[in-house]
N, CA and C atoms as an extended XYZ file, in Angstrom:
585
Properties=species:S:1:pos:R:3:atomname:S:1:resname:S:1:resid:I:1 pbc="F F F"
N        73.900       38.861       97.397 N   MET     1
C        73.396       40.210       97.470 CA  MET     1
C        72.880       40.620       96.096 C   MET     1
N        71.818       41.359       96.124 N   SER     2
C        71.258       41.797       94.850 CA  SER     2
C        72.085       42.940       94.284 C   SER     2
N        71.942       43.119       93.006 N   ARG     3
C        72.689       44.166       92.306 CA  ARG     3
C        72.358       45.562       92.862 C   ARG     3
N        71.085       45.793       93.203 N   ARG     4
C        70.673       47.091       93.747 CA  ARG     4
C        71.346       47.380       95.085 C   ARG     4
N        71.450       46.380       95.927 N   VAL     5
C        72.080       46.562       97.230 CA  VAL     5
C        73.557       46.895       97.045 C   VAL     5
N        74.227       46.195       96.152 N   VAL     6
C        75.649       46.442       95.899 CA  VAL     6
C        75.841       47.870       95.384 C   VAL     6
N        75.014       48.290       94.444 N   ILE     7
C        75.119       49.643       93.902 CA  ILE     7
C        74.863       50.673       95.003 C   ILE     7
N        73.866       50.435       95.836 N   SER     8
C        73.565       51.362       96.934 CA  SER     8
C        74.726       51.470       97.907 C   SER     8
N        75.350       50.349       98.239 N   VAL     9
C        76.490       50.346       99.148 CA  VAL     9
C        77.669       51.104       98.529 C   VAL     9
N        77.911       50.867       97.258 N   VAL    10
C        79.009       51.558       96.570 CA  VAL    10
C        78.755       53.063       96.541 C   VAL    10
N        77.546       53.477       96.186 N   VAL    11
C        77.211       54.907       96.143 CA  VAL    11
C        77.348       55.527       97.529 C   VAL    11
N        76.867       54.837       98.559 N   ALA    12
C        76.977       55.359       99.924 CA  ALA    12
C        78.442       55.504      100.328 C   ALA    12
N        79.275       54.539       99.998 N   ASN    13
C        80.700       54.619      100.328 CA  ASN    13
C        81.395       55.761       99.585 C   ASN    13
N        81.043       55.949       98.322 N   VAL    14
C        81.626       57.045       97.545 CA  VAL    14
C        81.242       58.383       98.161 C   VAL    14
N        79.993       58.525       98.591 N   MET    15
C        79.542       59.770       99.203 CA  MET    15
C        80.263       60.020      100.525 C   MET    15
N        80.438       58.996      101.320 N   ILE    16
C        81.141       59.136      102.596 CA  ILE    16
C        82.590       59.553      102.359 C   ILE    16
N        83.244       58.940      101.388 N   ILE    17
C        84.635       59.286      101.067 CA  ILE    17
C        84.718       60.722      100.557 C   ILE    17
N        83.757       61.124       99.721 N   ALA    18
C        83.762       62.491       99.184 CA  ALA    18
C        83.591       63.519      100.301 C   ALA    18
N        82.664       63.295      101.211 N   VAL    19
C        82.442       64.223      102.323 CA  VAL    19
C        83.662       64.252      103.236 C   VAL    19
N        84.223       63.099      103.537 N   ALA    20
C        85.408       63.042      104.396 CA  ALA    20
C        86.582       63.764      103.730 C   ALA    20
N        86.752       63.577      102.438 N   GLY    21
C        87.818       64.270      101.709 CA  GLY    21
C        87.627       65.775      101.725 C   GLY    21
N        86.386       66.214      101.529 N   TRP    22
C        86.088       67.646      101.547 CA  TRP    22
C        86.399       68.227      102.921 C   TRP    22
N        86.005       67.540      103.978 N   LEU    23
C        86.285       68.016      105.339 CA  LEU    23
C        87.783       68.005      105.618 C   LEU    23
N        88.484       66.994      105.140 N   TRP    24
C        89.919       66.898      105.358 CA  TRP    24
C        90.644       68.041      104.649 C   TRP    24
N        90.251       68.338      103.425 N   LEU    25
C        90.874       69.433      102.682 CA  LEU    25
C        90.579       70.775      103.326 C   LEU    25
N        89.403       70.971      103.896 N   ARG    26
C        89.029       72.238      104.523 CA  ARG    26
C        89.791       72.499      105.813 C   ARG    26
N        90.400       71.490      106.406 N   ARG    27
C        91.046       71.692      107.703 CA  ARG    27
C        92.222       72.648      107.605 C   ARG    27
N        92.736       72.858      106.406 N   ASP    28
C        93.851       73.778      106.223 CA  ASP    28
C        93.403       75.216      105.988 C   ASP    28
N        92.103       75.458      105.930 N   ASP    29
C        91.592       76.804      105.752 CA  ASP    29
C        91.584       77.491      107.110 C   ASP    29
N        92.542       78.380      107.337 N   PRO    30
C        92.643       78.995      108.667 CA  PRO    30
C        91.622       80.096      108.905 C   PRO    30
N        91.305       80.282      110.150 N   ARG    31
C        90.450       81.369      110.631 CA  ARG    31
C        91.263       82.174      111.632 C   ARG    31
N        90.914       83.440      111.788 N   PRO    32
C        91.607       84.233      112.807 CA  PRO    32
C        91.223       83.772      114.210 C   PRO    32
N        92.134       83.914      115.138 N   THR    33
C        91.844       83.596      116.533 CA  THR    33
C        90.898       84.630      117.126 C   THR    33
N        91.130       85.897      116.791 N   ASN    34
C        90.306       87.000      117.286 CA  ASN    34
C        89.614       87.657      116.099 C   ASN    34
N        88.284       87.717      116.141 N   PHE    35
C        87.517       88.305      115.039 CA  PHE    35
C        86.495       89.291      115.582 C   PHE    35
N        86.370       90.416      114.888 N   HIS    36
C        85.340       91.405      115.213 CA  HIS    36
C        84.647       91.793      113.914 C   HIS    36
N        83.318       91.710      113.896 N   GLY    37
C        82.551       92.094      112.721 CA  GLY    37
C        81.588       93.218      113.042 C   GLY    37
N        81.387       94.111      112.081 N   GLU    38
C        80.474       95.234      112.252 CA  GLU    38
C        79.503       95.318      111.084 C   GLU    38
N        78.231       95.545      111.404 N   SER    39
C        77.200       95.756      110.392 CA  SER    39
C        77.291       97.182      109.869 C   SER    39
N        76.669       97.409      108.723 N   THR    40
C        76.636       98.753      108.165 CA  THR    40
C        75.771       99.666      109.035 C   THR    40
N        75.890      100.962      108.828 N   SER    41
C        75.138      101.922      109.647 CA  SER    41
C        74.544      103.005      108.753 C   SER    41
N        73.778      103.904      109.368 N   ALA    42
C        73.138      105.001      108.640 CA  ALA    42
C        74.165      105.925      107.996 C   ALA    42
N        75.386      105.949      108.498 N   PHE    43
C        76.440      106.785      107.922 CA  PHE    43
C        76.651      106.461      106.443 C   PHE    43
N        76.404      105.205      106.064 N   TYR    44
C        76.666      104.745      104.697 CA  TYR    44
C        75.410      104.707      103.823 C   TYR    44
N        74.341      105.381      104.237 N   THR    45
C        73.076      105.356      103.497 CA  THR    45
C        73.252      105.755      102.033 C   THR    45
N        74.103      106.727      101.751 N   ALA    46
C        74.294      107.200      100.371 CA  ALA    46
C        74.805      106.104       99.441 C   ALA    46
N        75.493      105.101       99.997 N   ILE    47
C        76.010      104.009       99.161 CA  ILE    47
C        75.482      102.659       99.656 C   ILE    47
N        74.255      102.657      100.146 N   ASP    48
C        73.674      101.405      100.632 CA  ASP    48
C        73.409      100.416       99.501 C   ASP    48
N        73.278      100.901       98.271 N   THR    49
C        73.119      100.007       97.128 CA  THR    49
C        74.137      100.366       96.053 C   THR    49
N        74.490       99.387       95.250 N   ARG    50
C        75.426       99.622       94.158 CA  ARG    50
C        74.817      100.551       93.111 C   ARG    50
N        73.492      100.650       93.066 N   GLN    51
C        72.837      101.556       92.110 CA  GLN    51
C        73.255      103.005       92.352 C   GLN    51
N        73.577      103.353       93.586 N   ASN    52
C        74.014      104.716       93.910 CA  ASN    52
C        75.519      104.899       93.758 C   ASN    52
N        76.228      103.819       93.445 N   ASP    53
C        77.698      103.835       93.405 CA  ASP    53
C        78.132      102.799       92.372 C   ASP    53
N        77.868      103.076       91.101 N   THR    54
C        78.009      102.067       90.047 CA  THR    54
C        79.441      101.845       89.565 C   THR    54
N        80.311      102.808       89.768 N   LYS    55
C        81.680      102.700       89.255 CA  LYS    55
C        82.461      101.656       90.051 C   LYS    55
N        83.051      100.662       89.372 N   PRO    56
C        83.836       99.652       90.102 CA  PRO    56
C        85.046      100.269       90.794 C   PRO    56
N        85.471       99.643       91.867 N   LEU    57
C        86.703      100.043       92.547 CA  LEU    57
C        87.893       99.725       91.644 C   LEU    57
N        88.984      100.439       91.843 N   THR    58
C        90.219      100.132       91.119 CA  THR    58
C        91.330       99.862       92.129 C   THR    58
N        92.289       99.085       91.705 N   THR    59
C        93.420       98.780       92.584 CA  THR    59
C        94.168      100.054       93.005 C   THR    59
N        94.456      101.005       92.072 N   PRO    60
C        95.146      102.228       92.510 CA  PRO    60
C        94.308      103.092       93.447 C   PRO    60
N        92.987      102.985       93.352 N   GLU    61
C        92.111      103.748       94.251 CA  GLU    61
C        92.226      103.232       95.687 C   GLU    61
N        92.331      101.923       95.841 N   VAL    62
C        92.391      101.316       97.173 CA  VAL    62
C        93.818      101.289       97.707 C   VAL    62
N        94.759      100.860       96.872 N   PHE    63
C        96.157      100.714       97.292 CA  PHE    63
C        96.976      101.842       96.649 C   PHE    63
N        96.880      103.004       97.247 N   THR    64
C        97.511      104.215       96.725 CA  THR    64
C        99.014      104.209       97.021 C   THR    64
N        99.765      105.126       96.397 N   PRO    65
C       101.193      105.221       96.735 CA  PRO    65
C       101.426      105.458       98.232 C   PRO    65
N       100.513      106.164       98.880 N   ALA    66
C       100.661      106.436      100.320 CA  ALA    66
C       100.460      105.190      101.176 C   ALA    66
N        99.862      104.140      100.616 N   THR    67
C        99.604      102.931      101.404 CA  THR    67
C       100.538      101.781      101.028 C   THR    67
N       101.633      102.083      100.333 N   GLN    68
C       102.597      101.035       99.988 CA  GLN    68
C       103.287      100.497      101.238 C   GLN    68
N       103.410      101.362      102.245 N   THR    69
C       103.963      100.956      103.533 CA  THR    69
C       102.951      101.325      104.611 C   THR    69
N       102.616      100.351      105.440 N   LEU    70
C       101.705      100.566      106.568 CA  LEU    70
C       102.424      100.103      107.831 C   LEU    70
N       102.823      101.056      108.650 N   GLY    71
C       103.571      100.694      109.860 CA  GLY    71
C       104.854       99.994      109.475 C   GLY    71
N       105.022       98.761      109.959 N   THR    72
C       106.228       97.988      109.659 CA  THR    72
C       106.042       97.057      108.465 C   THR    72
N       104.883       97.128      107.819 N   MET    73
C       104.593       96.227      106.694 CA  MET    73
C       104.685       96.964      105.362 C   MET    73
N       105.049       96.221      104.346 N   ARG    74
C       105.136       96.748      102.985 CA  ARG    74
C       104.220       95.926      102.074 C   ARG    74
N       103.586       96.616      101.118 N   LEU    75
C       102.699       95.948      100.160 CA  LEU    75
C       103.497       94.967       99.325 C   LEU    75
N       103.062       93.696       99.344 N   GLU    76
C       103.732       92.639       98.588 CA  GLU    76
C       103.068       92.422       97.230 C   GLU    76
N       101.730       92.388       97.228 N   SER    77
C       101.022       92.111       95.971 CA  SER    77
C        99.571       92.557       96.084 C   SER    77
N        98.951       92.716       94.923 N   THR    78
C        97.516       92.998       94.851 CA  THR    78
C        96.896       92.020       93.873 C   THR    78
N        95.618       91.774       94.060 N   GLU    79
C        94.899       90.873       93.161 CA  GLU    79
C        93.450       91.315       93.094 C   GLU    79
N        92.861       91.210       91.901 N   GLU    80
C        91.441       91.507       91.730 CA  GLU    80
C        90.715       90.227       91.357 C   GLU    80
N        89.585       89.989       92.033 N   PHE    81
C        88.756       88.818       91.768 CA  PHE    81
C        87.439       89.290       91.158 C   PHE    81
N        87.051       88.725       90.032 N   THR    82
C        85.721       89.012       89.488 CA  THR    82
C        84.714       88.009       90.038 C   THR    82
N        85.189       86.843       90.451 N   ASP    83
C        84.360       85.883       91.177 CA  ASP    83
C        84.794       85.981       92.638 C   ASP    83
N        84.009       86.705       93.426 N   CYS    84
C        84.383       86.983       94.821 CA  CYS    84
C        84.565       85.717       95.640 C   CYS    84
N        83.866       84.661       95.275 N   ASP    85
C        83.988       83.419       96.034 CA  ASP    85
C        85.390       82.819       95.928 C   ASP    85
N        86.171       83.232       94.922 N   ASP    86
C        87.553       82.769       94.822 CA  ASP    86
C        88.413       83.318       95.954 C   ASP    86
N        87.972       84.388       96.591 N   ALA    87
C        88.710       84.984       97.712 CA  ALA    87
C        88.240       84.445       99.058 C   ALA    87
N        87.267       83.535       99.032 N   LEU    88
C        86.637       83.049      100.258 CA  LEU    88
C        86.673       81.527      100.341 C   LEU    88
N        86.495       81.008      101.532 N   TRP    89
C        86.225       79.582      101.720 CA  TRP    89
C        85.094       79.461      102.740 C   TRP    89
N        84.205       78.517      102.535 N   GLY    90
C        83.145       78.226      103.498 CA  GLY    90
C        81.981       79.192      103.497 C   GLY    90
N        82.052       80.266      102.731 N   VAL    91
C        80.972       81.238      102.614 CA  VAL    91
C        80.882       81.691      101.165 C   VAL    91
N        79.760       82.322      100.837 N   SER    92
C        79.567       82.850       99.487 CA  SER    92
C        79.206       84.328       99.594 C   SER    92
N        79.733       85.121       98.684 N   ALA    93
C        79.457       86.561       98.645 CA  ALA    93
C        78.378       86.820       97.596 C   ALA    93
N        77.139       86.596       97.967 N   THR    94
C        76.019       86.741       97.048 CA  THR    94
C        75.914       88.174       96.550 C   THR    94
N        75.811       88.336       95.231 N   GLY    95
C        75.666       89.656       94.638 CA  GLY    95
C        76.954       90.441       94.513 C   GLY    95
N        78.086       89.814       94.773 N   CYS    96
C        79.380       90.490       94.716 CA  CYS    96
C        79.898       90.492       93.279 C   CYS    96
N        80.393       91.644       92.818 N   THR    97
C        80.921       91.756       91.461 CA  THR    97
C        82.438       91.857       91.400 C   THR    97
N        83.063       92.192       92.510 N   GLN    98
C        84.522       92.274       92.526 CA  GLN    98
C        85.029       92.250       93.969 C   GLN    98
N        86.253       91.766       94.095 N   ALA    99
C        86.970       91.830       95.365 CA  ALA    99
C        88.402       92.220       95.046 C   ALA    99
N        88.925       93.178       95.775 N   LEU   100
C        90.312       93.597       95.622 CA  LEU   100
C        91.072       93.208       96.884 C   LEU   100
N        92.241       92.612       96.704 N   GLN   101
C        93.030       92.138       97.839 CA  GLN   101
C        94.452       92.668       97.756 C   GLN   101
N        94.955       93.115       98.875 N   GLY   102
C        96.352       93.501       98.991 CA  GLY   102
C        96.984       92.725      100.124 C   GLY   102
N        98.199       92.217       99.891 N   THR   103
C        98.915       91.495      100.939 CA  THR   103
C       100.116       92.320      101.370 C   THR   103
N       100.358       92.314      102.667 N   TYR   104
C       101.429       93.106      103.270 CA  TYR   104
C       102.323       92.198      104.106 C   TYR   104
N       103.618       92.545      104.166 N   LYS   105
C       104.537       91.733      104.955 CA  LYS   105
C       105.573       92.625      105.634 C   LYS   105
N       105.851       92.283      106.879 N   GLY   106
C       106.919       92.918      107.636 CA  GLY   106
C       107.830       91.843      108.190 C   GLY   106
N       108.766       92.217      109.039 N   SER   107
C       109.708       91.219      109.557 CA  SER   107
C       109.047       90.227      110.504 C   SER   107
N       108.089       90.674      111.322 N   ALA   108
C       107.470       89.784      112.302 CA  ALA   108
C       105.960       89.655      112.137 C   ALA   108
N       105.383       90.373      111.166 N   VAL   109
C       103.935       90.369      110.990 CA  VAL   109
C       103.602       90.431      109.499 C   VAL   109
N       102.515       89.793      109.145 N   ALA   110
C       102.015       89.843      107.762 CA  ALA   110
C       100.503       89.980      107.830 C   ALA   110
N        99.924       90.443      106.745 N   GLY   111
C        98.480       90.591      106.745 CA  GLY   111
C        97.931       90.861      105.372 C   GLY   111
N        96.621       90.978      105.336 N   GLN   112
C        95.957       91.262      104.073 CA  GLN   112
C        94.710       92.090      104.315 C   GLN   112
N        94.346       92.818      103.266 N   PHE   113
C        93.143       93.631      103.257 CA  PHE   113
C        92.362       93.229      102.012 C   PHE   113
N        91.069       92.951      102.192 N   VAL   114
C        90.204       92.604      101.064 CA  VAL   114
C        88.964       93.471      101.146 C   VAL   114
N        88.556       94.034      100.004 N   ILE   115
C        87.309       94.792       99.946 CA  ILE   115
C        86.403       94.147       98.907 C   ILE   115
N        85.170       93.870       99.327 N   PHE   116
C        84.167       93.225       98.479 CA  PHE   116
C        83.130       94.260       98.046 C   PHE   116
N        82.754       94.242       96.782 N   ASN   117
C        81.758       95.141       96.213 CA  ASN   117
C        80.461       94.339       96.027 C   ASN   117
N        79.540       94.474       96.984 N   LEU   118
C        78.303       93.696       96.986 CA  LEU   118
C        77.141       94.531       96.449 C   LEU   118
N        75.979       93.916       96.358 N   SER   119
C        74.816       94.596       95.765 CA  SER   119
C        74.211       95.643       96.688 C   SER   119
N        74.171       95.371       97.994 N   ASP   120
C        73.560       96.324       98.926 CA  ASP   120
C        74.009       96.036      100.359 C   ASP   120
N        73.529       96.865      101.273 N   GLY   121
C        73.902       96.741      102.673 CA  GLY   121
C        73.454       95.439      103.314 C   GLY   121
N        72.312       94.911      102.882 N   ARG   122
C        71.847       93.625      103.439 CA  ARG   122
C        72.808       92.495      103.077 C   ARG   122
N        73.256       92.492      101.833 N   ALA   123
C        74.220       91.471      101.404 CA  ALA   123
C        75.550       91.650      102.138 C   ALA   123
N        75.937       92.911      102.363 N   ALA   124
C        77.177       93.183      103.093 CA  ALA   124
C        77.078       92.682      104.536 C   ALA   124
N        75.956       92.979      105.197 N   ASP   125
C        75.764       92.497      106.570 CA  ASP   125
C        75.765       90.969      106.627 C   ASP   125
N        75.150       90.333      105.625 N   ALA   126
C        75.103       88.866      105.593 CA  ALA   126
C        76.498       88.279      105.450 C   ALA   126
N        77.334       88.901      104.635 N   LEU   127
C        78.704       88.391      104.477 CA  LEU   127
C        79.488       88.540      105.773 C   LEU   127
N        79.385       89.687      106.423 N   VAL   128
C        80.102       89.885      107.700 CA  VAL   128
C        79.652       88.839      108.723 C   VAL   128
N        78.347       88.599      108.805 N   ALA   129
C        77.835       87.597      109.750 CA  ALA   129
C        78.388       86.210      109.422 C   ALA   129
N        78.422       85.857      108.139 N   ALA   130
C        78.930       84.543      107.728 CA  ALA   130
C        80.421       84.405      108.030 C   ALA   130
N        81.176       85.476      107.839 N   LEU   131
C        82.615       85.427      108.133 CA  LEU   131
C        82.873       85.171      109.616 C   LEU   131
N        81.928       85.559      110.451 N   GLY   132
C        82.085       85.350      111.878 CA  GLY   132
C        81.847       83.928      112.325 C   GLY   132
N        81.239       83.096      111.446 N   LYS   133
C        80.928       81.746      111.922 CA  LYS   133
C        81.117       80.629      110.898 C   LYS   133
N        80.945       80.891      109.605 N   ASP   134
C        80.898       79.806      108.624 CA  ASP   134
C        82.194       79.571      107.855 C   ASP   134
N        82.899       80.595      107.532 N   GLY   135
C        84.118       80.485      106.733 CA  GLY   135
C        84.902       81.764      106.886 C   GLY   135
N        85.813       82.013      105.942 N   PHE   136
C        86.587       83.244      106.034 CA  PHE   136
C        87.240       83.518      104.686 C   PHE   136
N        88.050       84.572      104.632 N   VAL   137
C        88.791       84.854      103.412 CA  VAL   137
C        89.965       83.889      103.318 C   VAL   137
N        90.333       83.575      102.089 N   ARG   138
C        91.518       82.740      101.885 CA  ARG   138
C        92.753       83.587      102.144 C   ARG   138
N        93.780       82.951      102.647 N   GLN   139
C        95.023       83.681      102.880 CA  GLN   139
C        95.692       83.991      101.542 C   GLN   139
N        95.943       85.264      101.314 N   GLY   140
C        96.683       85.685      100.132 CA  GLY   140
C        98.175       85.678      100.392 C   GLY   140
N        98.536       85.707      101.664 N   ILE   141
C        99.921       85.602      102.096 CA  ILE   141
C        99.910       84.705      103.332 C   ILE   141
N       100.816       83.763      103.380 N   LEU   142
C       100.803       82.803      104.479 CA  LEU   142
C       101.360       83.424      105.756 C   LEU   142
N       100.624       83.235      106.830 N   PHE   143
C       101.084       83.578      108.164 CA  PHE   143
C       100.358       82.668      109.133 C   PHE   143
N       100.924       82.508      110.312 N   ASP   144
C       100.340       81.637      111.315 CA  ASP   144
C        99.037       82.262      111.818 C   ASP   144
N        97.938       81.546      111.658 N   ALA   145
C        96.640       82.073      112.078 CA  ALA   145
C        96.445       82.003      113.592 C   ALA   145
N        97.259       81.206      114.279 N   VAL   146
C        97.149       81.119      115.732 CA  VAL   146
C        97.546       82.473      116.325 C   VAL   146
N        96.641       83.068      117.063 N   GLY   147
C        96.882       84.380      117.639 CA  GLY   147
C        96.592       85.534      116.687 C   GLY   147
N        96.146       85.211      115.455 N   SER   148
C        95.894       86.274      114.480 CA  SER   148
C        94.626       87.049      114.827 C   SER   148
N        94.519       88.248      114.261 N   ARG   149
C        93.400       89.145      114.534 CA  ARG   149
C        92.800       89.613      113.216 C   ARG   149
N        91.451       89.725      113.206 N   ALA   150
C        90.776       90.182      111.992 CA  ALA   150
C        89.605       91.088      112.338 C   ALA   150
N        89.318       91.968      111.410 N   GLN   151
C        88.214       92.926      111.519 CA  GLN   151
C        87.476       92.907      110.186 C   GLN   151
N        86.154       92.731      110.222 N   ALA   152
C        85.328       92.821      109.008 CA  ALA   152
C        84.275       93.886      109.236 C   ALA   152
N        84.117       94.775      108.259 N   ARG   153
C        83.148       95.865      108.373 CA  ARG   153
C        82.267       95.912      107.139 C   ARG   153
N        80.969       96.004      107.365 N   ALA   154
C        80.037       96.311      106.278 CA  ALA   154
C        79.904       97.821      106.249 C   ALA   154
N        80.124       98.389      105.073 N   MET   155
C        80.038       99.844      104.902 CA  MET   155
C        79.217      100.101      103.646 C   MET   155
N        77.909      100.295      103.837 N   GLY   156
C        77.030      100.381      102.682 CA  GLY   156
C        77.059       99.054      101.957 C   GLY   156
N        77.315       99.080      100.660 N   HIS   157
C        77.342       97.821       99.895 CA  HIS   157
C        78.740       97.209       99.815 C   HIS   157
N        79.675       97.717      100.602 N   TYR   158
C        81.031       97.170      100.652 CA  TYR   158
C        81.257       96.399      101.948 C   TYR   158
N        82.172       95.439      101.888 N   VAL   159
C        82.693       94.777      103.087 CA  VAL   159
C        84.202       94.834      103.005 C   VAL   159
N        84.829       95.291      104.074 N   THR   160
C        86.289       95.254      104.157 CA  THR   160
C        86.683       94.215      105.202 C   THR   160
N        87.748       93.499      104.908 N   VAL   161
C        88.291       92.518      105.846 CA  VAL   161
C        89.779       92.793      105.994 C   VAL   161
N        90.208       93.040      107.212 N   SER   162
C        91.614       93.225      107.549 CA  SER   162
C        92.018       92.065      108.448 C   SER   162
N        93.168       91.439      108.160 N   TRP   163
C        93.578       90.251      108.916 CA  TRP   163
C        95.097       90.243      109.042 C   TRP   163
N        95.588       90.133      110.262 N   VAL   164
C        97.033       90.112      110.508 CA  VAL   164
C        97.412       88.950      111.419 C   VAL   164
N        98.638       88.514      111.271 N   GLY   165
C        99.166       87.458      112.123 CA  GLY   165
C       100.676       87.438      112.038 C   GLY   165
N       101.274       86.587      112.824 N   GLY   166
C       102.731       86.463      112.809 CA  GLY   166
C       103.278       86.276      114.204 C   GLY   166
N       104.578       86.308      114.266 N   GLN   167
C       105.282       86.094      115.538 CA  GLN   167
C       105.620       87.435      116.177 C   GLN   167
N       104.619       88.233      116.407 N   ALA   168
C       104.814       89.558      116.981 CA  ALA   168
C       103.992       89.673      118.257 C   ALA   168
N       104.376       90.566      119.161 N   PRO   169
C       103.577       90.794      120.359 CA  PRO   169
C       102.179       91.299      119.986 C   PRO   169
N       101.237       91.090      120.886 N   ALA   170
C        99.841       91.470      120.626 CA  ALA   170
C        99.713       92.934      120.236 C   ALA   170
N       100.461       93.819      120.884 N   GLN   171
C       100.361       95.250      120.579 CA  GLN   171
C       100.783       95.552      119.147 C   GLN   171
N       101.791       94.842      118.660 N   GLU   172
C       102.244       95.046      117.278 CA  GLU   172
C       101.198       94.526      116.292 C   GLU   172
N       100.567       93.408      116.630 N   LEU   173
C        99.501       92.882      115.769 CA  LEU   173
C        98.319       93.853      115.722 C   LEU   173
N        97.965       94.412      116.868 N   ILE   174
C        96.856       95.370      116.916 CA  ILE   174
C        97.190       96.607      116.083 C   ILE   174
N        98.415       97.110      116.192 N   ALA   175
C        98.830       98.277      115.410 CA  ALA   175
C        98.765       97.969      113.909 C   ALA   175
N        99.193       96.773      113.523 N   ALA   176
C        99.143       96.376      112.109 CA  ALA   176
C        97.699       96.249      111.630 C   ALA   176
N        96.820       95.719      112.477 N   LEU   177
C        95.406       95.582      112.118 CA  LEU   177
C        94.764       96.955      111.917 C   LEU   177
N        95.063       97.889      112.810 N   VAL   178
C        94.526       99.247      112.692 CA  VAL   178
C        95.004       99.888      111.384 C   VAL   178
N        96.280       99.680      111.050 N   ALA   179
C        96.829      100.246      109.812 CA  ALA   179
C        96.130       99.661      108.588 C   ALA   179
N        95.957       98.344      108.556 N   LEU   180
C        95.265       97.712      107.426 CA  LEU   180
C        93.814       98.171      107.345 C   LEU   180
N        93.154       98.238      108.485 N   ASP   181
C        91.747       98.639      108.520 CA  ASP   181
C        91.571      100.054      107.966 C   ASP   181
N        92.593      100.885      108.097 N   GLY   182
C        92.543      102.242      107.565 CA  GLY   182
C        92.377      102.300      106.060 C   GLY   182
N        92.704      101.213      105.349 N   LEU   183
C        92.510      101.175      103.896 CA  LEU   183
C        91.028      101.300      103.533 C   LEU   183
N        90.161      101.000      104.484 N   GLY   184
C        88.722      101.115      104.253 CA  GLY   184
C        88.248      102.549      104.075 C   GLY   184
N        89.120      103.509      104.344 N   ARG   185
C        88.739      104.915      104.147 CA  ARG   185
C        88.389      105.218      102.697 C   ARG   185
N        88.795      104.356      101.784 N   VAL   186
C        88.445      104.549      100.382 CA  VAL   186
C        86.931      104.673      100.211 C   VAL   186
N        86.173      104.025      101.082 N   VAL   187
C        84.708      104.047      101.001 CA  VAL   187
C        84.171      105.457      101.274 C   VAL   187
N        84.859      106.223      102.095 N   GLN   188
C        84.405      107.590      102.380 CA  GLN   188
C        84.385      108.441      101.115 C   GLN   188
N        85.343      108.233      100.236 N   GLY   189
C        85.342      108.939       98.966 CA  GLY   189
C        84.144      108.582       98.114 C   GLY   189
N        83.707      107.337       98.212 N   ARG   190
C        82.518      106.897       97.483 CA  ARG   190
C        81.269      107.567       98.033 C   ARG   190
N        81.225      107.777       99.355 N   ILE   191
C        80.079      108.472       99.959 CA  ILE   191
C        79.991      109.897       99.438 C   ILE   191
N        81.132      110.579       99.400 N   VAL   192
C        81.165      111.960       98.916 CA  VAL   192
C        80.717      112.025       97.457 C   VAL   192
N        81.200      111.099       96.633 N   ALA   193
C        80.838      111.086       95.209 CA  ALA   193
C        79.354      110.809       94.998 C   ALA   193
N        78.740      110.042       95.903 N   ALA   194
C        77.324      109.667       95.746 CA  ALA   194
C        76.376      110.738       96.273 C   ALA   194
N        76.883      111.737       97.000 N   THR   195
C        75.990      112.751       97.573 CA  THR   195
C        76.034      114.043       96.783 C   THR   195
């Protein structure tokens, strides 16, 4: 065999191993069983671009003292990402400058809330669409994704993702999801400030 053929075979084998390894490692990236995504609407026109809402979000603004307990869950931790892709797998948050994440835990249910600060409503809609098919947020707190429920909303240039799971009846999971999704009300304050 010629040297070129041997090199080509070796390179092809290395590429196959690399792709197989990447796919094997990704198999542990869980997705919710039930997902609902919503595009932004005219209600959020005042904050459709970051130019109209330049002040970054803060952890105390999103995770207030009143939200330390949501239903049967208690806030476990918060984290801020300046590289939004660190909070995601399989998708990219183009134009995102920050993501804030809070993890919550109860006796039978756990969940997380993540808010992404993107450049505009188009980027927000694109992220919600990608979360529905290409990838998802990384788990900040481990829970069984089988039977889990998630909601992603584009609200102007923001995207909120609420995700819950655990060994709880469906009604309890739905109640926990509604409670987490309520953290997105922080965006309403941004609308008022921008008008």
